[in-house]
C-alpha positions in Angstrom: 154.8 -86.9 88.6 153.4 -88.8 91.4 151.2 -91.6 92.5 149.2 -91.9 95.6 146.7 -94.3 97.0 144.3 -93.4 100.1 144.8 -96.6 101.9 141.5 -96.1 104.0 139.3 -95.8 100.8 141.1 -98.8 98.8 138.6 -101.7 98.5 141.4 -104.1 97.5 139.4 -105.1 94.8 142.2 -105.5 92.3 140.6 -103.3 89.5 143.7 -101.1 89.1 145.8 -104.1 89.2 144.3 -105.8 86.3 144.1 -102.6 84.0 147.9 -101.4 84.5 149.5 -101.8 81.2 152.9 -101.5 82.6 152.4 -104.1 85.4 153.6 -101.7 88.2 150.9 -102.6 90.6 150.4 -105.4 92.7 147.8 -106.4 95.2 149.2 -107.3 98.7 147.4 -108.2 101.9 147.7 -104.6 103.4 146.6 -103.1 100.1 147.9 -102.0 96.4 151.4 -101.4 96.0 153.0 -99.5 93.2 156.6 -100.0 91.8 157.4 -96.4 90.8 160.4 -97.6 88.3 157.4 -99.4 86.1 154.7 -96.8 86.7 154.2 -94.4 83.8 151.6 -92.2 85.8 149.2 -92.8 82.8 146.2 -92.5 85.1 144.4 -95.5 83.9 144.2 -97.1 87.3 142.4 -93.9 88.8 139.8 -94.0 86.5 139.0 -97.5 87.0 139.1 -97.3 90.9 135.6 -97.6 92.0 136.1 -95.5 95.2 138.5 -93.3 93.6 141.5 -93.8 96.1 144.1 -93.7 93.6 145.5 -90.1 92.6 147.8 -89.3 89.8 149.6 -86.4 89.2 151.7 -85.4 86.3 
């Protein structure tokens, strides 16, 4: 399982951070960071990302 973000496509809008049920995402100045220990790769973040910058592979 993996979680990837295309940093050049990320708008830093925080939509993914606000919907993460595990609180695994954090919006930093340089973009979204994922805490792999908390992330369950549910894919909710990738569904709400406006530019589709997040890819979750199970």
